[in-house]
Each structure stands twice: as structure tokens, then as C-alpha cells.
C-alpha positions in Angstrom: -87.4 -78.2 114.8 -87.2 -80.6 117.7 -89.6 -83.5 117.5 -90.9 -84.3 120.9 -94.3 -85.6 121.9 -95.5 -85.9 125.5 -98.5 -87.9 126.5 -100.3 -87.2 129.8 -102.0 -90.4 131.0 -101.6 -94.1 131.7 -98.6 -95.4 129.7 -100.2 -98.8 128.9 -102.9 -97.6 126.4 -100.4 -95.3 124.9 -97.9 -98.1 124.3 -100.7 -100.3 122.9 -101.4 -97.7 120.2 -97.8 -97.2 119.1 -96.9 -99.1 115.8 -95.0 -102.3 116.1 -91.2 -102.0 115.5 -91.3 -98.2 115.4 -88.9 -97.2 118.2 -85.1 -97.4 118.1 -84.3 -97.1 121.8 -86.3 -97.2 125.0 -85.0 -96.0 128.4 -87.3 -96.2 131.4 -86.8 -95.3 135.1 -90.0 -96.6 136.6 -90.9 -96.2 140.3 -88.6 -98.5 142.3 -91.3 -99.9 144.5 -89.6 -98.7 147.7 -92.9 -98.7 149.6 -92.5 -95.0 150.3 -93.7 -91.6 149.1 -90.8 -90.1 147.2 -90.5 -86.5 148.2 -88.2 -83.7 147.2 -88.3 -80.2 148.9 -87.2 -77.1 147.0 -85.2 -74.8 149.3 -83.6 -71.3 149.1 -81.3 -69.6 151.5 -80.7 -66.0 152.5 -78.0 -64.4 154.7 -79.1 -64.3 158.3 -76.7 -64.2 161.3 -79.2 -66.2 163.3 -79.9 -68.7 160.5 -80.0 -72.5 160.7 -77.2 -73.2 158.2 -73.5 -72.5 158.1 -71.9 -71.7 154.8 -68.5 -70.7 153.3 -66.1 -69.1 155.8 -68.6 -69.6 158.7 -71.3 -67.3 157.3 -74.8 -68.0 158.6 -77.9 -68.6 156.3 -81.6 -69.0 156.9 -83.5 -71.8 154.9 -86.7 -70.9 153.1 -88.9 -73.8 151.9 -90.3 -73.1 148.5 -92.4 -76.2 148.0 -92.4 -80.0 147.8 -92.8 -82.4 144.9 -93.7 -86.0 145.5 -95.1 -89.2 144.1 -96.2 -92.5 145.6 -93.8 -95.4 145.1 -95.9 -98.3 146.3 -97.3 -101.2 144.2 -99.1 -104.2 145.6 -97.8 -106.4 142.7 -94.9 -104.6 141.0 -94.2 -107.3 138.5 -97.9 -107.7 137.5 -97.9 -103.9 136.9 -94.7 -104.1 134.8 -95.3 -107.2 132.7 -97.9 -105.9 130.1 -95.8 -102.7 129.7 -92.6 -104.7 129.1 -94.4 -106.9 126.5 -95.6 -103.8 124.7 -92.1 -102.3 125.0 -90.6 -105.3 123.1 -93.4 -105.1 120.5 -92.7 -101.5 119.6 -88.9 -101.9 119.5 -87.3 -102.2 116.1 -85.5 -105.4 115.3 -82.1 -103.7 116.2 -83.6 -101.7 119.1 -82.6 -101.8 122.8 -84.3 -101.4 126.2 -82.5 -99.8 129.1 -84.4 -100.5 132.4 -83.2 -98.4 135.4 -83.9 -99.9 138.8 -82.4 -100.3 142.2 -81.0 -103.2 144.3 -84.4 -104.0 145.9 -86.1 -105.1 142.7 -83.4 -105.7 140.1 -83.3 -109.5 140.5 -87.0 -109.8 140.2 -87.2 -107.5 137.2 -84.3 -109.3 135.4 -86.2 -112.7 135.7 -89.3 -111.0 134.2 -87.3 -109.4 131.3 -85.5 -112.7 130.7 -89.0 -114.3 130.2 -90.2 -111.5 127.8 -87.1 -110.8 125.8 -85.2 -114.1 126.2 -82.1 -114.7 128.3 -79.9 -114.3 125.2 -81.1 -110.8 124.8 -79.7 -109.7 128.1 -76.4 -107.9 127.3 -75.3 -106.0 130.3 -76.1 -105.0 133.9 -74.7 -101.5 134.2 -73.9 -100.3 137.7 -74.3 -96.5 138.1 -72.2 -95.7 141.2 -72.2 -92.4 143.0 -71.0 -91.1 146.4 -73.5 -88.7 147.9 -75.9 -88.6 150.8 -76.3 -90.2 154.2 -74.0 -93.0 155.6 -75.7 -95.8 157.3 -74.1 -97.0 160.6 -75.9 -100.4 160.5 -75.0 -101.7 157.0 -73.0 -100.7 153.9 -74.6 -97.6 152.4 -76.3 -98.3 149.1 -74.7 -95.9 146.6 -75.6 -97.4 143.2 -78.4 -98.1 140.8 -78.7 -100.9 138.2 -79.5 -100.4 134.5 -80.4 -103.6 132.6 -79.7 -103.6 128.9 -81.7 -105.9 126.7 -81.5 -106.0 122.9 -84.5 -107.2 120.9 -82.1 -109.2 118.8 -78.9 -110.3 120.5 -77.1 -110.5 117.2 -78.1 -107.1 115.8 -78.2 -104.0 117.9 -76.8 -100.5 117.9 -73.6 -100.0 119.8 -71.6 -97.0 118.6 -68.7 -97.1 121.0 -66.8 -94.4 119.0 -69.5 -91.9 120.1 -69.0 -92.6 123.8 -67.5 -90.0 126.2 -64.1 -91.1 127.5 -63.0 -91.2 131.1 -59.6 -90.6 132.8 -57.1 -93.5 133.4 -56.7 -94.2 137.1 -52.9 -94.6 136.6 -52.1 -92.3 133.6 -48.4 -92.6 134.0 -48.6 -96.3 133.1 -50.2 -95.8 129.7 -48.2 -92.9 128.2 -49.1 -89.3 127.5 -51.0 -89.8 124.3 -53.4 -92.5 125.7 -53.7 -90.6 129.0 -54.8 -87.4 127.2 -57.4 -89.4 125.1 -58.8 -91.3 128.1 -60.5 -94.6 128.0 -64.0 -95.9 127.3 -66.1 -96.9 130.4 -66.8 -100.5 131.6 -70.1 -101.7 132.9 -69.5 -99.6 136.1 -70.3 -96.0 135.5 -69.1 -93.5 138.1 -71.1 -90.3 137.9 -72.3 -87.9 140.5 -76.1 -87.5 141.1 -77.8 -84.3 139.9 -76.3 -81.5 142.0 -78.9 -80.1 144.4 -77.6 -76.6 143.5 -76.7 -77.2 139.9 -78.3 -75.7 136.7 -79.5 -79.2 135.7 -81.7 -79.6 138.8 -85.5 -79.4 138.3 -86.5 -80.3 141.8 -88.3 -83.4 140.7 -87.7 -86.5 142.9 -85.4 -89.2 141.5 -84.2 -87.0 138.6 -81.3 -88.8 136.8 -78.2 -87.0 135.5 -77.8 -86.0 131.9 -74.3 -87.5 131.8 -75.7 -91.0 132.3 -78.5 -90.5 129.8 -76.4 -88.9 127.1 -74.1 -91.9 127.1 -77.0 -94.2 126.5 -78.4 -92.0 123.7 -75.1 -91.5 121.9 -74.0 -95.1 122.0 -77.3 -96.9 121.4 -79.0 -94.7 118.8 -78.3 -92.4 115.8 -79.4 -88.9 115.0 -82.9 -88.9 113.7 -83.9 -92.1 115.5 -87.1 -92.3 117.6 -86.6 -92.8 121.3 -89.2 -93.5 124.0 -89.5 -93.1 127.8 -92.9 -94.1 129.2 -92.0 -93.2 132.8 -90.8 -89.8 131.8 -90.7 -88.0 135.2 -89.0 -84.7 134.8 -88.2 -85.4 131.1 -84.4 -85.7 131.3 -84.3 -88.5 128.7 -86.4 -86.4 126.3 -84.1 -83.4 126.8 -81.1 -85.6 126.1 -82.7 -87.0 122.9 -83.7 -83.6 121.6 -80.3 -82.0 122.2 -78.5 -84.9 120.6 -80.7 -84.7 117.4 -83.1 -87.6 118.1 -86.9 -87.7 118.1 -88.6 -88.7 121.3 -91.9 -89.7 122.9 -92.4 -89.2 126.6 -95.3 -90.5 128.7 -96.3 -89.8 132.4 -99.5 -89.6 134.4 -98.2 -87.4 137.2 -99.4 -83.8 137.0 -96.3 -82.6 138.8 -94.1 -84.2 136.1 -96.1 -82.5 133.4 -95.6 -79.1 135.1 -91.8 -79.7 135.3 -91.7 -80.7 131.6 -93.8 -77.8 130.6 -91.2 -75.5 132.1 -88.3 -77.5 130.8 -89.4 -77.6 127.2 -91.0 -74.1 127.1 -88.7 -72.9 124.3 -89.2 -75.8 121.9 -92.2 -77.0 119.9 -93.7 -79.9 121.7 -96.8 -82.0 120.8 -98.7 -82.3 124.1 -101.2 -85.1 124.1 -103.8 -85.5 126.9 -104.9 -89.1 126.9 -108.6 -88.9 127.4 -110.4 -91.9 125.7 -114.1 -91.4 125.0 -116.9 -93.8 124.1 -116.7 -92.8 120.5 -113.0 -93.2 119.9 -110.0 -94.5 121.9 -107.6 -91.7 120.8 -105.6 -89.0 122.6 -106.9 -85.4 122.5 -104.2 -82.9 121.5 -103.9 -79.8 123.6 -101.3 -77.7 125.3 -101.2 -78.4 129.0 -100.5 -76.0 131.9 -100.2 -72.8 129.9 
């Protein structure tokens, strides 16, 4: 049975109540502080000769808007918001645990200084660049087509790194390495080329900023073992939890966005999930367990 627990509420009190040195791997994809409302519309199309879209072989289609999912990505003091959460993240990590912090170019340098202060500069091991090639092309500057993932180990001399579990990628010049090596492929560097979640693919949930399973699976496989406890306290659509469960890990997810909870309810409908609604009372500061959105 999959071991997945989802908390609905502010992640800070949830983190404060997790035992010290209890988590093997943390991945978080917090709001990027873009100063915007992140919005994703769900669309469908039907054949219509007078429609607004042109498809394969010139066929015309009409767009039907099914709904919009959104969250506010604005913080007056982003680092002050993050700091107590990052301190708790370090506390709950096991001695050989790692943190992967997914961020974009606007905030990565500020966040790195904060994490250097909390974890120590020696604990910084990699800045992974996730590069993709999709979306609009600016005509006034080079289009930003990458995110940054900062990897910190709690102990820079003792951490999980199972490179043998990593997926392999094609050689760019296979004829130069021979047939055997070309067929096997090579391990990635700190630059990961991977498409975004396809707008029309089976993986798509419609949740804004959903990250692809290929990127998350690589982190889970290489930086944890089956049976380990993983944590994502900015869970969003729950992609990291899905990756953890399907790869045989246990996982805790936390989010305070009702739309995220609805997406995860649908996503994890077929597995046994512990749903925890964080509603502290005057008598006890504890989560109340109940199934949400059923």
C-alpha cells in the first residue's frame, strides 16, 4: 500500500511538528515571486469549419474554455517568508539527506545566499539547470527557457547519490563513441534538457507551473532509496508525491491552496491517502484527519 500523507494548511506549523532528522529527501517548487497571478486555462476543441483554430491538414476547430486554475505569486518579503521554512527543512532532514530547491532566474541568487547561510556554503553541491524550448519568443531580449534547481546536502561528506539508478541520455555524436556506448547512452550533467509537461499529454493536470515527471523521477531515483521518506511542502498538483509513490517511496505533501487539494484528490483517487486538514484549536495544536473534497 502506498504511504502518502497530504496536509492542507500552512506548511510552517506542519514542518515544526515533524520529527527532527526524519526525512531522507526534500524537493520544493515554491512560488517564484514573479509579482503576478499564475493562471492556467483548461481548453477543449471541437471540429467547426468557422472555428478559431487551425489543426492538422488545415482542419478548423472551435475552442471551448472549461475553466481556469490560478494562485497568487506575490510576496512583500520573499526571503523572510522562506527563511523559517528553510530552517525547519534542514532540521527535519536526516544526516545524509538532501534538499532540492526549484526556482527561476529572478530569485535564484537571493535564495542561494539564504540557503548558504542556513545550510553552509560547503553544503551546496550543484545548481542544476532545467532547460526546455517551449512558449513565446521575446523580441526585446533572449527568451528565458530554463529553471534553476539548487541542491544542498545536510552533510557535504555524506549524502545519497545513486548514479547507477539515473536514466541515461543519447550521445550528441554517437558515431564518435562506438556502437556499444551509443546504445547505452550517457548520464546527464548539471544541465537537464527536458520538455515541459505537454499541454495535451496524459500527464497534464491543468495546474499552473506543474513540473514534468521526468525531472522529478531523476531526483527521486538518484537521491533516495525505496522505502525512504520524502517531503514536498509546496506540493501544488502533487507531481513529486506521485513520483515518490510510483518509485516505492513514502511521501508527505503540504499545500494551502484548495485548488491544489482538488487536483491531488483526483490524482490520488485510486490509492490510500492520509488526508490531514490542519486546523489547530485552543485545546491542542494538532491536525484533524479527514478526507477532503469527496
